[in-house]
Backbone as CSV, one residue per row, in Angstrom:
resi,resn,N_x,N_y,N_z,CA_x,CA_y,CA_z,C_x,C_y,C_z
1,MET,-26.089,-45.495,-82.642,-26.542,-45.537,-81.229,-25.774,-44.641,-80.406
2,SER,-24.488,-44.725,-80.659,-23.538,-43.893,-79.769,-23.579,-42.299,-80.188
3,THR,-23.830,-42.288,-81.495,-24.221,-40.907,-82.032,-25.270,-40.136,-81.465
4,THR,-26.503,-41.086,-81.078,-27.661,-40.496,-80.450,-27.287,-40.039,-79.012
5,ILE,-26.567,-40.937,-78.520,-26.384,-40.483,-77.015,-25.369,-39.308,-76.843
6,PHE,-24.449,-39.264,-77.799,-23.637,-37.973,-77.774,-24.309,-36.899,-78.030
7,CYS,-25.249,-36.766,-79.142,-26.073,-35.751,-79.493,-27.004,-35.250,-78.377
8,ALA,-27.558,-36.345,-77.712,-28.532,-36.074,-76.382,-27.800,-35.345,-75.264
9,PHE,-26.385,-36.159,-74.992,-25.664,-35.323,-74.028,-25.271,-33.869,-74.379
10,PHE,-24.921,-33.565,-75.622,-24.363,-32.438,-75.924,-25.763,-31.371,-75.980
11,ALA,-26.802,-31.870,-76.338,-28.008,-30.987,-76.189,-28.348,-30.464,-74.707
12,TRP,-28.293,-31.467,-73.988,-28.487,-31.284,-72.364,-27.503,-30.472,-71.793
13,ALA,-26.249,-30.693,-72.246,-24.992,-29.885,-71.621,-25.088,-28.320,-72.156
14,SER,-25.630,-28.129,-73.286,-25.541,-26.961,-73.977,-26.918,-26.058,-73.269
15,LEU,-27.804,-26.709,-72.868,-29.112,-25.996,-72.275,-28.684,-25.860,-70.795
16,ILE,-28.068,-26.717,-70.192,-27.381,-26.344,-68.808,-26.428,-25.245,-68.779
17,LEU,-25.734,-25.050,-69.705,-24.691,-24.056,-69.641,-25.356,-22.805,-70.042
18,PHE,-26.238,-22.875,-70.855,-27.085,-21.646,-71.236,-27.876,-20.952,-69.941
19,PHE,-28.463,-21.918,-69.209,-29.202,-21.427,-67.917,-28.318,-20.824,-66.923
20,CYS,-27.177,-21.611,-66.828,-26.183,-21.004,-65.992,-25.565,-19.876,-66.263
21,SER,-25.352,-19.712,-67.766,-24.942,-18.210,-68.177,-25.927,-17.154,-67.881
22,VAL,-27.437,-17.505,-68.102,-28.191,-16.437,-67.909,-28.309,-16.081,-66.467
23,CYS,-28.254,-17.223,-65.466,-28.189,-16.811,-64.108,-26.998,-16.009,-63.531
24,LEU,-25.993,-16.262,-64.180,-24.699,-15.438,-63.860,-24.956,-14.004,-64.356
25,THR,-25.406,-13.979,-65.463,-25.624,-12.636,-66.076,-26.730,-11.873,-65.294
26,TRP,-27.644,-12.461,-64.737,-28.614,-11.850,-63.809,-28.219,-11.282,-62.525
27,ASN,-27.278,-12.228,-61.874,-26.629,-11.878,-60.735,-25.567,-10.611,-60.822
28,LYS,-24.968,-10.758,-61.909,-24.172,-9.495,-62.272,-24.981,-8.281,-62.428
29,GLY,-26.064,-8.381,-63.167,-26.805,-7.261,-63.508,-27.476,-6.599,-62.084
30,ALA,-27.873,-7.634,-61.411,-28.463,-6.990,-60.088,-27.394,-6.352,-59.099
31,THR,-26.283,-6.962,-59.245,-25.120,-6.331,-58.353,-24.766,-4.963,-59.020
32,TYR,-24.854,-4.845,-60.070,-24.389,-3.510,-60.622,-25.561,-2.634,-60.594
33,LEU,-26.797,-2.970,-60.578,-27.833,-1.840,-60.383,-27.883,-1.646,-58.642
34,LYS,-27.375,-2.549,-57.829,-27.441,-2.177,-56.671,-26.339,-1.175,-56.222
35,SER,-25.247,-1.249,-57.155,-24.114,-0.208,-57.022,-24.611,1.108,-57.436
36,LEU,-25.471,1.224,-58.704,-25.862,2.457,-59.026,-26.903,3.155,-58.235
37,HIS,-27.570,2.357,-57.377,-28.570,2.936,-56.426,-27.602,3.722,-55.310
38,GLN,-26.487,3.465,-55.221,-25.729,4.190,-54.300,-25.311,5.495,-54.636
39,ILE,-25.646,5.811,-55.955,-25.057,7.222,-56.420,-25.873,8.381,-55.653
40,PRO,-25.322,9.210,-54.822,-26.180,10.164,-54.166,-26.504,11.552,-54.947
41,CYS,-26.033,11.717,-56.297,-26.171,12.770,-56.954,-27.310,13.574,-56.956
42,SER,-28.558,12.986,-57.052,-29.690,13.494,-57.029,-30.157,14.064,-55.757
43,ALA,-29.553,13.798,-54.744,-29.980,14.370,-53.403,-29.083,15.166,-52.940
44,CYS,-28.108,15.722,-53.857,-26.927,16.620,-53.537,-27.390,18.166,-53.876
45,GLU,-26.958,18.973,-52.861,-27.060,20.401,-53.208,-26.521,20.966,-54.441
46,TYR,-25.396,20.419,-54.988,-24.701,20.845,-56.137,-25.115,19.963,-57.283
47,PHE,-26.053,19.400,-57.414,-26.593,18.744,-58.646,-27.773,19.710,-59.125
48,THR,-27.396,20.002,-60.545,-28.321,21.052,-61.318,-29.629,20.346,-62.070
49,ASN,-29.388,19.055,-62.194,-30.428,18.272,-62.889,-30.398,18.984,-64.298
50,ASP,-29.384,19.198,-64.991,-29.374,19.750,-66.248,-28.221,18.939,-67.053
51,HIS,-28.618,18.527,-68.123,-27.897,17.565,-68.946,-26.437,18.128,-69.439
52,ARG,-26.368,19.547,-69.475,-25.125,20.036,-69.789,-24.214,20.144,-68.652
53,LEU,-24.634,20.504,-67.378,-23.636,20.664,-66.179,-24.534,20.111,-65.241
54,LYS,-24.321,18.550,-64.992,-24.913,17.787,-63.892,-24.567,18.394,-62.614
55,CYS,-23.396,18.472,-62.281,-22.732,18.978,-60.797,-21.811,20.256,-61.088
56,THR,-22.009,21.224,-60.309,-21.229,22.176,-60.305,-19.815,22.183,-59.752
57,VAL,-19.554,21.152,-58.734,-18.339,20.839,-58.058,-17.439,19.707,-58.993
58,HIS,-18.054,18.585,-59.445,-17.728,17.612,-60.038,-18.235,17.214,-61.281
59,PRO,-18.168,17.844,-62.361,-18.987,17.645,-63.453,-18.779,16.427,-64.358
60,LYS,-17.549,15.764,-64.270,-17.155,14.679,-64.938,-17.583,13.501,-64.109
61,LYS,-17.421,13.708,-62.823,-18.036,12.324,-61.899,-19.487,12.225,-61.728
62,ALA,-20.143,13.361,-61.862,-21.540,13.260,-61.490,-22.317,12.268,-62.286
63,CYS,-23.165,11.592,-61.422,-24.123,10.395,-61.864,-23.464,9.324,-62.468
64,SER,-22.121,9.003,-62.065,-21.311,7.921,-62.270,-20.823,7.205,-60.950
65,GLU,-20.321,6.061,-61.244,-19.868,5.250,-59.982,-18.695,5.834,-59.291
66,GLN,-18.031,6.849,-59.830,-17.013,7.579,-59.054,-17.533,8.580,-58.111
67,ALA,-18.893,8.852,-58.264,-19.429,9.657,-57.437,-20.166,9.042,-56.279
68,ILE,-19.998,7.743,-55.847,-20.567,7.010,-54.789,-20.100,7.491,-53.496
69,ASN,-18.832,7.928,-53.345,-18.285,8.418,-51.799,-17.658,9.810,-52.330
70,CYS,-18.563,10.665,-52.705,-18.029,12.069,-53.263,-17.856,12.835,-51.765
71,ILE,-16.575,13.438,-51.692,-16.270,14.132,-50.318,-17.307,15.303,-50.374
72,ASP,-17.501,15.871,-51.470,-18.250,17.139,-51.495,-19.828,17.070,-51.342
73,PHE,-20.225,15.983,-51.131,-21.727,15.921,-50.982,-22.241,16.533,-49.994
74,GLU,-23.369,17.332,-50.306,-24.190,18.169,-49.342,-25.579,17.766,-49.427
75,PRO,-26.372,17.429,-48.394,-27.769,17.372,-48.720,-28.404,18.349,-49.136
76,LYS,-29.497,18.185,-50.024,-30.230,19.367,-50.550,-31.064,20.052,-49.352
77,THR,-31.143,21.257,-49.281,-31.908,22.134,-48.587,-32.975,22.605,-49.270
78,SER,-34.229,22.593,-48.978,-35.341,23.211,-49.753,-35.925,24.184,-49.009
79,ALA,-36.199,25.307,-49.462,-37.094,26.358,-48.674,-38.479,25.587,-48.394
80,CYS,-39.180,24.756,-49.506,-40.244,24.220,-49.424,-40.358,23.325,-48.080
81,ASN,-39.394,22.358,-48.068,-39.385,21.579,-46.939,-39.093,22.350,-45.547
82,ALA,-38.494,23.439,-45.589,-38.342,24.242,-44.304,-39.728,24.753,-44.037
83,CYS,-40.646,25.401,-44.928,-41.708,25.871,-44.706,-42.732,24.685,-44.237
84,GLN,-42.600,23.561,-44.778,-43.520,22.411,-44.470,-43.422,22.120,-43.035
85,LYS,-42.321,22.225,-42.421,-42.104,21.724,-41.036,-42.728,22.619,-40.035
86,GLY,-42.856,23.907,-40.374,-43.564,24.750,-39.334,-45.290,24.849,-39.595
87,ARG,-45.615,24.259,-40.614,-47.126,24.310,-40.982,-47.896,23.254,-40.228
88,ARG,-49.142,23.833,-39.866,-49.778,22.656,-39.128,-50.520,22.003,-40.313
89,LYS,-50.773,20.621,-40.138,-51.507,19.786,-40.889,-52.824,19.883,-40.701
90,LEU,-53.624,20.143,-41.631,-55.160,20.121,-41.533,-55.844,18.967,-42.124
91,TYR,-56.522,18.385,-41.435,-57.074,16.911,-41.972,-58.686,17.224,-42.158
């Protein structure tokens, strides 16, 4: 009788601990993804979008968490965007 109660308690405790572990891992992953979305490299003027040289100023920091507060960040300026501002929209 006591063995059955012990086994049932152990099974429920294991399930509860498993689900707590899954929830903690999910929260950690979500927090990590939020921090990765703060990396500004793809919107920087110095970003080359080439796997061999991602950034011409900081090639080792590019696309990593170290690049979140990059002091050399310059927003991209595109001739296409400048042309679009002066163009009238035809609907």
